[in-house]
Each structure stands twice: as C-alpha cells, then as structure tokens.
N, C-alpha and C positions, 0 to 999 in steps of 0.2 A: 642697631637698626639704622642710626643716622649715617653710618659710614658704608654699610653693605646692604642697604634696604632693598635695592633692586635685585641683587643676587638672592637675598632671602625670599623675596616674593617669587622668583623663578623656581627655586628649589622647593618652596613650600607647596607648590601646585601638585607635587607628587607624593606628599605625605598627608594622609587623610585628615587627622585632627588639626594639624598645623595649618593646613590649607584654609580652614575656617577662621582661625585666630589671627593669621598674618595681616589681613587688611585692617583689622581693628588695632593691632599693634602699630601698623604704619600710620594710621590716623591719629593714634594717641601720641606718637612722637612727632606729629606735625610734618611728616614727610610730604613734599610736594608731589602731586599726582603725576605731573609730567616726568618726574624722575623714575617712577616705578611702572608707568604705563607701558613702555617698550618691553620690559621684562615680562609683564603680565600678558601682553599680546603675543609674545613669542612662546611663552610656556603653555598657554591655553590650547592651541591646536596640537602641540606635542603631547600634552596630557590626554586630550581626547583621542588621538590616534593610538596612543599606548593602551588606553583602557579598552578601546574597540578591538584591538589586536588580541589582548589578553582574553577578552570575552569570546572572541571567535575560536581561539585555541582551546579554551576551557569547555566550550560547547562540544567540540569534536571529541575531547577526552571524556566528557560526561556520557556520551553515547556508549563508549566502551565500558565505562563503569556500570552503567545501568544494565547493559546486556549481560555482563558477567557477574556483577555484584547484586543484581536485583533479587534473585532467589535467596541469597544469603541474608540480604536486608529484610526480606519478608519473614524468613525463619527467625531472625533475631527479634523482630517486632512481636511475633507470636509468642516467643519465650518470655519476653518482658511482660506482655499482656497476661499470660498465664500466671506468672509470678505475682503480679499485682492483684489479680482476682483471687488467687489462692491465699495470699496474705490477708485480704479483706475477709474471706470466709473463716479463716482460722481466728482472726481477731474478733469477729462477731460471735463465734462460738465461745471464745474465752470470756467475752463480756457476759454472755448469757449464763455460763457456768458460775461466774463470779457473783452474779445477781441471784443465783439460786434457781434459775429456770432450767428445766430439762430440755430435751430435744423437741418435745411436742408442744412447747409453749406453756407448760404448767409448772407450778412450783413443786420442787422435789419433796418438800416436807408434808404435802397434803396427799392423803391416800384415798380420799373419797372420790377422786375423779372430777371434782368440781373446783380445782385449784385456780388460782389467779392466772388469767391468760396474759401472756407476754405481748406487749404491743408490737405489731409487725411494722416493717418499713423503717425509714430513717427520718432524719429531720429533727425538728425541735421537740417533737412529742416525747422522744426518748430522753432528752436532756432535762 
C-alpha cells in the first residue's frame, strides 16, 4: 500500500467490497491524502459513468426479459406456491394421523361420536 497506494485506490473504485475497505487501509498505513486524492478524483467520475452506462443497458435488456419471460416467471411462481401449499397440507395430515385424529377432528379410537376434538389452526396452542 505504501508503494502503490494511489493505483490501489484507483482500481479499488471498481471492485465492490474492496472499494469500501481501501480508504481504511490507506489510513491505517498513514498514506498522505495528497498522494491518493488525484487517483480518487480521477476514478470517481469514471466509476459513476460506468455504473450509469451499465444501468442504462441493463434497463433496456430488462424490458425484453420481462416481455418474453414474464409469463414463464408467473408460471414458475405458481408451481412453487402450489408445491409449498401442497407440502403443508400433506404434513398437517400426517401430523393429525400421527396424533390419532381422523379427518373430522375426532379421535379414531372413540366410537361414541363424542371424541376429543382436535384443535384447529396453528400457533402455540398445538405445541
């Protein structure tokens, strides 16, 4: 850092995590500010211009992706939601069967029709 501090500051502007750490490292090595300021002043507008250009190009590409990929994305989300909800239903039935409750909320071993009623809903009451 002492020998190539200015170049390190310039290049670190373009690397996300390193951009945050480089000023701290420069300060920790007691690098004079006047030695790294010109590199920082040159790199800052270059970085801002590059980021703005990348954002502009990405926005144009995103319109094409949304137009053509939107229906596929919606279908994928629906499949995932159905899988999650189906899995929860299967799991809750498996828990009810494990506890000895039938589908109507009554214990299987009671034949009088006045069996213990299974608590409905979720939360802490079931635990």
